[in-house]
Wavefront OBJ file of the C-alpha trace (Angstrom):
o trace
v 0.213 0.074 -0.174
v 2.797 2.286 0.514
v 4.706 2.016 -2.780
v 1.398 1.817 -4.363
v 0.852 5.459 -2.351
v 4.181 6.796 -3.622
v 3.699 6.368 -7.171
v 0.119 7.995 -7.097
v 2.672 11.085 -5.658
v 5.017 10.691 -8.584
v 2.234 10.819 -10.706
v 0.475 13.730 -9.421
v 3.731 15.425 -9.258
v 4.892 14.558 -12.534
v 1.176 16.127 -13.461
v 1.726 19.702 -11.871
v 5.094 19.962 -13.061
v 3.900 19.093 -16.523
v 1.147 21.434 -16.140
v 3.655 24.322 -14.813
v 5.723 23.999 -17.835
v 2.860 23.708 -20.406
v 1.961 27.129 -18.970
v 5.247 28.808 -18.511
v 6.537 27.797 -21.555
v 3.425 28.588 -23.478
v 4.073 32.173 -22.483
v 6.988 32.489 -23.674
v 7.612 36.307 -25.378
v 9.145 36.077 -28.631
v 11.954 38.905 -29.160
v 12.490 40.884 -32.052
v 16.256 39.837 -33.478
v 18.064 43.213 -34.978
v 20.762 42.855 -37.625
v 23.608 45.153 -38.872
v 23.211 46.261 -42.674
v 27.157 47.087 -41.708
v 28.872 43.442 -41.216
v 28.354 40.203 -42.686
v 25.967 37.377 -41.247
v 26.999 33.568 -41.136
v 24.718 31.287 -41.921
v 25.954 27.557 -41.588
v 28.647 28.599 -43.994
v 26.612 31.152 -45.839
v 27.279 34.425 -45.904
v 24.548 37.377 -46.316
v 25.884 41.031 -46.592
v 22.871 43.607 -45.821
v 24.682 46.678 -46.954
v 24.755 44.972 -50.799
v 20.972 45.150 -50.859
v 20.344 44.732 -54.320
v 23.026 42.494 -55.728
v 25.375 39.441 -55.124
v 28.700 40.044 -55.156
v 32.550 37.961 -54.741
v 33.666 39.760 -52.122
v 37.240 39.172 -50.943
v 38.170 38.353 -46.962
v 38.217 41.843 -45.279
v 34.571 42.379 -46.011
v 34.347 40.223 -42.934
v 33.472 36.873 -44.246
v 35.918 33.965 -43.199
v 35.565 31.877 -46.185
v 37.941 33.935 -49.235
v 36.301 34.869 -52.678
v 32.772 33.809 -50.733
v 29.568 34.676 -52.446
v 27.878 36.865 -50.578
v 24.093 37.544 -51.270
v 22.589 40.730 -50.306
v 18.904 40.392 -50.537
v 17.930 40.740 -46.915
v 14.840 38.465 -47.753
v 17.456 35.505 -49.254
v 18.971 35.555 -45.967
v 15.360 35.646 -44.567
v 14.382 32.866 -46.466
v 17.505 30.213 -45.908
v 17.023 30.650 -42.201
v 13.178 30.674 -42.108
v 14.056 26.765 -43.902
v 16.067 25.331 -41.330
v 13.536 22.407 -39.356
v 12.990 24.329 -35.744
v 11.814 21.604 -33.385
v 10.396 23.177 -30.105
v 8.901 21.461 -26.997
v 5.304 20.027 -27.499
v 2.210 19.544 -25.789
v -0.681 16.665 -25.939
v 1.784 13.974 -28.193
v 0.950 10.274 -27.150
v 1.638 9.328 -23.879
v 5.876 8.440 -23.713
v 5.965 4.401 -22.472
v 6.674 4.133 -18.992
v 5.747 7.760 -17.988
v 2.499 9.990 -17.909
v 4.018 12.488 -19.930
v 2.442 14.158 -23.023
v 4.901 17.062 -23.053
v 8.197 17.485 -22.736
v 7.959 21.089 -21.383
v 10.996 22.055 -19.078
v 13.266 19.030 -20.011
v 13.609 17.980 -22.991
v 15.193 21.105 -24.705
v 18.653 19.099 -25.021
v 16.858 16.335 -27.376
v 15.168 18.831 -29.152
v 18.380 21.050 -30.179
v 20.110 17.070 -31.340
v 17.465 16.553 -33.582
v 17.701 20.244 -35.003
v 21.117 19.023 -36.000
v 20.585 15.833 -37.139
v 18.117 17.100 -39.316
v 20.075 19.840 -40.804
v 22.667 17.082 -41.367
v 20.626 15.164 -43.419
v 18.887 18.080 -45.074
v 22.729 19.050 -46.206
v 22.969 15.291 -47.451
v 19.845 15.037 -49.515
v 19.021 18.351 -50.601
v 21.889 20.099 -50.356
v 23.360 23.531 -48.513
v 21.795 25.478 -51.666
v 18.374 24.165 -50.700
v 15.778 26.357 -49.220
v 11.504 26.098 -48.499
v 9.909 27.293 -51.795
v 7.601 28.551 -48.932
v 9.199 30.029 -46.812
v 8.619 33.886 -47.293
v 5.062 32.820 -46.975
v 5.250 31.410 -43.566
v 3.830 34.039 -41.712
v 0.464 33.788 -43.565
v 0.136 30.530 -44.519
v -2.459 28.186 -44.034
v -2.417 24.590 -42.760
v -5.116 23.668 -45.250
v -2.856 24.518 -48.209
v -1.594 21.241 -47.673
v -4.801 19.433 -48.870
v -4.511 15.257 -49.481
v -5.706 15.610 -53.480
v -2.402 18.236 -54.156
v -0.178 15.776 -52.208
v -1.605 12.666 -54.315
v -0.714 14.738 -57.222
v 2.239 16.075 -56.214
v 4.051 12.198 -55.514
v 2.215 10.905 -58.347
v 3.877 12.970 -60.736
v 7.652 12.781 -59.471
v 6.979 8.681 -59.387
v 5.325 9.139 -63.108
v 8.915 11.101 -64.310
v 11.017 8.718 -62.381
v 9.416 5.667 -64.401
v 9.591 7.446 -67.571
v 6.378 7.239 -67.813
v 6.536 11.151 -69.332
v 8.428 10.269 -71.993
v 6.359 7.514 -72.658
v 3.176 9.888 -73.600
v 5.295 12.591 -75.109
v 8.062 11.216 -77.479
v 9.219 14.726 -78.666
v 9.440 17.920 -76.574
v 11.343 20.877 -77.159
v 14.527 21.691 -75.225
v 12.584 24.618 -72.999
v 10.413 22.401 -71.941
v 12.610 19.620 -71.333
v 14.687 22.107 -69.455
v 11.398 23.205 -67.104
v 9.979 19.340 -66.541
v 13.552 18.930 -64.999
v 13.325 22.032 -62.997
v 9.839 20.446 -61.668
v 10.646 17.110 -61.060
v 13.751 18.204 -59.030
v 11.387 20.676 -57.081
v 8.883 17.920 -56.617
v 11.821 15.395 -55.278
v 13.263 18.116 -53.400
v 9.911 18.770 -51.376
v 9.445 15.162 -51.272
v 12.854 14.452 -49.696
v 11.702 18.185 -47.139
v 8.417 16.213 -45.735
v 10.335 12.958 -45.538
v 13.010 14.423 -43.501
v 10.151 16.029 -40.789
v 8.004 13.494 -40.706
v 11.328 11.464 -39.422
v 11.112 13.489 -36.087
v 7.741 13.645 -35.311
v 6.729 12.977 -31.941
v 5.095 9.708 -32.551
v 6.365 6.110 -30.770
v 6.878 5.147 -34.608
v 9.198 8.273 -35.748
v 12.742 7.161 -35.845
v 14.388 10.209 -34.709
v 11.243 11.133 -32.755
v 11.360 11.907 -28.919
v 10.030 8.656 -28.269
v 12.779 6.635 -29.600
v 15.378 9.006 -28.569
v 13.809 8.641 -25.088
v 13.833 4.864 -25.625
v 17.890 4.656 -26.302
v 18.034 7.073 -23.394
v 17.020 4.164 -21.142
v 20.030 2.390 -21.831
v 22.572 5.435 -20.488
v 20.379 5.323 -17.610
v 17.698 7.944 -18.420
v 14.028 7.937 -18.316
v 11.631 11.004 -19.616
v 11.460 13.585 -17.259
v 15.183 13.717 -16.980
v 17.345 16.370 -18.413
v 20.085 15.089 -21.029
v 23.243 16.598 -21.646
v 24.364 16.848 -25.031
v 27.163 14.171 -24.857
v 24.420 11.839 -23.575
v 22.418 13.258 -26.917
v 25.332 12.889 -29.291
v 25.623 9.117 -27.959
v 21.508 8.141 -28.404
v 21.588 10.323 -31.895
v 24.740 8.016 -32.813
v 22.231 4.636 -31.954
v 19.160 5.791 -33.209
v 20.857 6.371 -36.990
v 22.549 3.212 -36.833
v 19.300 1.053 -35.669
v 16.894 3.251 -38.467
v 15.771 0.603 -40.713
v 14.253 3.162 -43.450
v 16.404 2.413 -46.841
v 17.130 6.093 -47.254
v 19.417 5.950 -44.216
v 21.415 2.978 -44.517
v 24.538 4.987 -46.061
v 24.702 7.519 -43.031
v 26.284 7.401 -39.658
v 27.279 9.195 -37.114
v 30.921 9.494 -35.485
v 30.805 10.507 -31.754
v 34.618 11.833 -31.225
v 36.393 10.488 -28.217
v 37.898 12.925 -25.421
v 37.737 15.994 -28.316
v 39.725 13.854 -30.453
v 38.717 12.847 -34.042
v 40.526 10.089 -35.400
v 40.532 9.494 -39.409
v 40.473 6.438 -39.932
v 37.619 5.624 -37.493
v 35.988 7.858 -39.089
v 36.147 6.129 -42.725
v 35.315 2.738 -41.018
v 32.182 4.350 -40.277
v 31.757 5.323 -43.939
v 32.169 1.974 -45.144
v 30.458 -0.218 -42.812
v 27.724 1.498 -44.172
v 24.952 -0.659 -45.361
v 24.443 1.730 -47.984
v 24.800 0.448 -51.594
v 28.618 1.170 -53.729
v 27.789 4.481 -54.377
v 29.347 6.757 -52.755
v 26.800 9.660 -53.178
v 24.560 7.975 -51.320
v 26.830 7.545 -47.776
v 27.834 10.128 -45.077
v 29.316 10.303 -42.060
v 28.108 13.028 -39.199
v 30.628 14.058 -37.243
v 29.739 15.139 -33.695
v 32.577 16.713 -31.422
v 31.617 17.479 -27.642
v 33.542 19.678 -25.656
v 34.159 21.918 -23.050
v 34.117 25.642 -23.714
v 35.072 27.387 -20.496
v 33.927 26.897 -16.471
v 31.562 28.208 -14.509
v 30.434 30.005 -18.406
v 31.504 30.148 -21.742
v 35.133 31.156 -21.937
v 35.231 34.468 -24.951
v 38.319 32.754 -26.116
v 36.774 30.418 -27.969
v 34.456 32.727 -29.656
v 36.833 32.946 -32.690
v 36.676 29.062 -33.024
v 33.155 28.831 -32.962
v 32.796 31.159 -35.396
v 34.903 29.632 -37.549
v 33.209 25.997 -37.155
v 29.684 28.113 -38.410
v 31.512 29.913 -40.868
v 32.449 25.932 -42.492
v 30.066 24.577 -45.718
v 29.738 21.250 -44.456
v 28.889 22.558 -40.328
v 25.221 20.974 -38.912
v 25.240 23.208 -36.526
v 26.275 23.532 -32.366
v 23.792 22.631 -29.668
v 24.862 23.042 -26.187
v 24.697 26.366 -23.804
v 24.505 25.754 -20.140
v 22.976 23.081 -18.042
v 19.317 22.599 -18.456
v 18.972 24.892 -21.119
v 20.195 23.980 -24.843
v 20.177 26.209 -27.844
v 21.091 25.270 -31.504
v 22.958 27.753 -32.985
v 23.883 28.239 -36.592
v 25.130 31.507 -36.954
v 26.436 34.691 -36.236
v 27.298 37.992 -36.573
v 29.942 40.244 -35.072
v 30.339 38.676 -31.545
v 26.255 38.233 -31.407
v 25.827 33.804 -31.926
v 22.306 33.321 -34.282
v 20.861 30.511 -32.972
v 16.829 28.399 -32.665
v 15.276 28.090 -29.413
v 13.776 25.106 -28.673
v 11.926 26.690 -24.891
v 8.645 27.673 -26.438
v 6.295 25.340 -25.860
v 3.600 24.093 -29.370
v 0.954 22.093 -30.050
v 1.975 18.390 -31.384
v 2.034 18.043 -35.239
v 0.666 14.786 -36.797
v 3.150 13.823 -39.377
v 2.001 10.739 -40.510
v -0.940 12.909 -42.113
v -0.109 13.424 -45.817
v -0.796 17.093 -45.451
v 0.832 18.070 -41.900
v 1.577 21.789 -41.742
v 5.020 22.677 -42.422
v 5.264 25.798 -40.515
v 4.984 24.943 -37.279
v 8.330 23.201 -37.835
v 9.973 26.223 -39.561
v 11.944 28.761 -37.885
v 41.201 31.257 -33.193
v 44.284 32.634 -33.197
v 44.235 33.349 -29.726
v 43.885 29.782 -29.008
v 47.177 28.524 -27.245
v 45.189 24.950 -27.288
v 42.932 23.650 -29.413
v 39.404 22.759 -28.670
v 39.014 19.008 -30.080
v 42.127 17.067 -33.295
v 42.345 15.183 -35.699
v 44.566 12.100 -35.768
v 45.665 9.716 -38.634
v 44.780 6.232 -37.500
v 42.368 4.507 -35.296
v 41.776 5.314 -31.514
v 43.192 1.853 -31.169
v 46.111 2.797 -32.278
v 47.341 4.837 -29.264
v 46.551 1.964 -26.769
v 43.211 3.372 -25.587
v 40.121 1.745 -24.349
v 38.334 0.714 -27.064
v 34.756 2.178 -27.454
v 32.980 -0.575 -29.358
v 29.696 -1.082 -27.734
v 27.846 -4.419 -26.750
v 25.295 -5.137 -29.762
v 22.943 -5.422 -26.827
v 23.659 -2.176 -25.255
v 23.991 1.174 -26.431
v 27.204 2.051 -24.266
v 30.080 0.698 -23.720
v 30.832 0.703 -19.609
v 33.712 3.540 -19.816
v 31.207 5.018 -22.020
v 29.094 5.100 -19.597
v 31.091 6.439 -17.068
v 31.889 9.515 -18.872
v 28.255 10.459 -19.781
v 27.538 10.203 -16.294
v 30.124 12.666 -16.004
v 29.335 14.697 -19.151
v 25.676 15.233 -17.940
v 26.326 17.403 -14.983
v 28.761 19.564 -16.861
v 28.517 22.625 -19.688
v 28.737 21.043 -22.708
v 28.536 22.165 -26.464
v 28.710 19.869 -29.247
v 29.836 20.658 -32.321
l 1 2 3 4 5 6 7 8 9 10 11 12 13 14 15 16 17 18 19 20 21 22 23 24 25 26 27 28 29 30 31 32 33 34 35 36 37 38 39 40 41 42 43 44 45 46 47 48 49 50 51 52 53 54 55 56 57 58 59 60 61 62 63 64 65 66 67 68 69 70 71 72 73 74 75 76 77 78 79 80 81 82 83 84 85 86 87 88 89 90 91 92 93 94 95 96 97 98 99 100 101 102 103 104 105 106 107 108 109 110 111 112 113 114 115 116 117 118 119 120 121 122 123 124 125 126 127 128 129 130 131 132 133 134 135 136 137 138 139 140 141 142 143 144 145 146 147 148 149 150 151 152 153 154 155 156 157 158 159 160 161 162 163 164 165 166 167 168 169 170 171 172 173 174 175 176 177 178 179 180 181 182 183 184 185 186 187 188 189 190 191 192 193 194 195 196 197 198 199 200 201 202 203 204 205 206 207 208 209 210 211 212 213 214 215 216 217 218 219 220 221 222 223 224 225 226 227 228 229 230 231 232 233 234 235 236 237 238 239 240 241 242 243 244 245 246 247 248 249 250 251 252 253 254 255 256 257 258 259 260 261 262 263 264 265 266 267 268 269 270 271 272 273 274 275 276 277 278 279 280 281 282 283 284 285 286 287 288 289 290 291 292 293 294 295 296 297 298 299 300 301 302 303 304 305 306 307 308 309 310 311 312 313 314 315 316 317 318 319 320 321 322 323 324 325 326 327 328 329 330 331 332 333 334 335 336 337 338 339 340 341 342 343 344 345 346 347 348 349 350 351 352 353 354 355 356 357 358 359 360 361 362 363 364 365 366 367
l 368 369 370 371 372 373 374 375 376 377 378 379 380 381 382 383 384 385 386 387 388 389 390 391 392 393 394 395 396 397 398 399 400 401 402 403 404 405 406 407 408 409 410 411 412 413 414 415 416 417 418
């Protein structure tokens, strides 16, 4: 009877905390962001300079961009379109109950899982769609209507794309002009991109069946001692994402793997092994390795000496972002202007979006030379070549004993994740 009473108290406590977090994070005010026209803005390797409003120019590194001869887009709308095209994943409420708990929301505890999802989502966007891709409807998001994507529209869209792949169009129209061929290719390419775009988002749905959804990530987290309602550190989330990608059984994901660096060191041969052992076809275009490097950038607060390094990372073309901040408060950092970082905030509670329906709304899912010591290093060879303890995990367990010890320590410290 005593145990039963304790369980009831815990359930009431959980419900109270969830209700409080729902109220607290549902009333978060969205503050207006201000940019300067006199300094370039870097967003995941792309440089924008609003000073050159009506043109794109090739400008040297002295303009402020860290990439020499970088194409700089001057149009403010181009930057807005690029930023809005990133997948924004936040706290949600009223989703299917998480197994083993009474929770139907992650308000107040799931921010690092959400930022980890955003980081992985950007990696998948980069792999399947490329860095130049932007969502065609991005600038219409404020006026968008969730009913604008009807089932018939999606069915027609999908059928047209499948027909183009099977060659049915060519059989029906044997003679076409070069202009028509170019237009058709463009249409098919856009349809292919939108299908992948929606598919990627569906993988992060708040459903037990979604490959990289909160429910699945929590299941993998249980094997490291975490449960729904706990706060997850970035290093733990990195390994959870690694396991989730390894276990994904979707044919489009078989060539993608995640490598998590050990002790701030990336071993090149281990990365190559990761790529070579993936289950994809022999086509190298189908393969990709996402490298995640848990590092600490200071003691009680971030050391400003690391700022130039962070900005350099965010300037790289293939950067998928940075997650972290401080304990129990994680953000997804995607760019910067001057010494101010641009981030996407998961601490905003939104309603559950059912991604199992074909017309689910997309608009609710958008939005240094000073160093004496490196934050992390790249080393030739394998980690085993340096007599370090092997971190090969048992197939029946998520983490090795050494990893469990490290992750227990990491989960309580201030870490960011590249």
